[in-house]
C-alpha angles and dihedrals in degrees: 000000000000091000091057095046094045096045095083089046091049090049091049093049091048089052090050091050091049091050091048090052090048091049091052091047092053092047091051091047092050091050092051093047092049091050091050092047092049090052092049092046089055089052090048091051092051100040107034125091106232091212094056117107097199123082118244121226088252091056090050090050090049091051091049091051090049088054092048090049090051091050092048091048090051091051090047091054091050091048092049090050091051090047092051090051091049091051097047090090089057092055096051113102118248112263120244091247091057091044088053091050091048092049092050092046092048091051090051090050092046089052092052095044098085090056093055115102097218137133120274092245093054090044089051091050091050091047091049090052090050091050090050092049091050091048091049094048090048091060117105089242109021113212116236093209093057095040088054092046093053093044091051090049090050090050091050093049090050089052088056089052093048091089091075104098096204093054098045096106094044092047090050089052092048090045090054090054091051092047090051091050093048088051089059094056 
């Protein structure tokens, strides 16, 4: 069930990463094109006769680079717009229903925590994640990004604890709660 509920989220995050890579690529391309154009413009300034009416090959190259820069800047703006749209969901506050579900899930996990046979350091990490989740859900407008971050950290810390044979069933139960909560965000 967690795989199904997290698949759209995984697809969305992959799309965001792809858009971020594209954005970086366009910025790098623009920087290279501007550097090339500046170098050509310096050559044009030194080599061209200001009284000549015809365009030199260097002037034509500079104009072509200016056109390529404009095209790359346009694509960058479009990519940034797509990226902003993809990230809107992240900026929306968490609804009260989801906050209630997270609070209930965290209380269930907290109730199971004493029965888990795990090291003190892992227990402390899990408890810290729980404290952070409670603090986030107590905010007037809980932030989806941080709630997800703390839930993912809780999931990862539970995965560390999964090696304890005696706690396997409990950890699986707690992991199911975390997967359900991540599916809500």
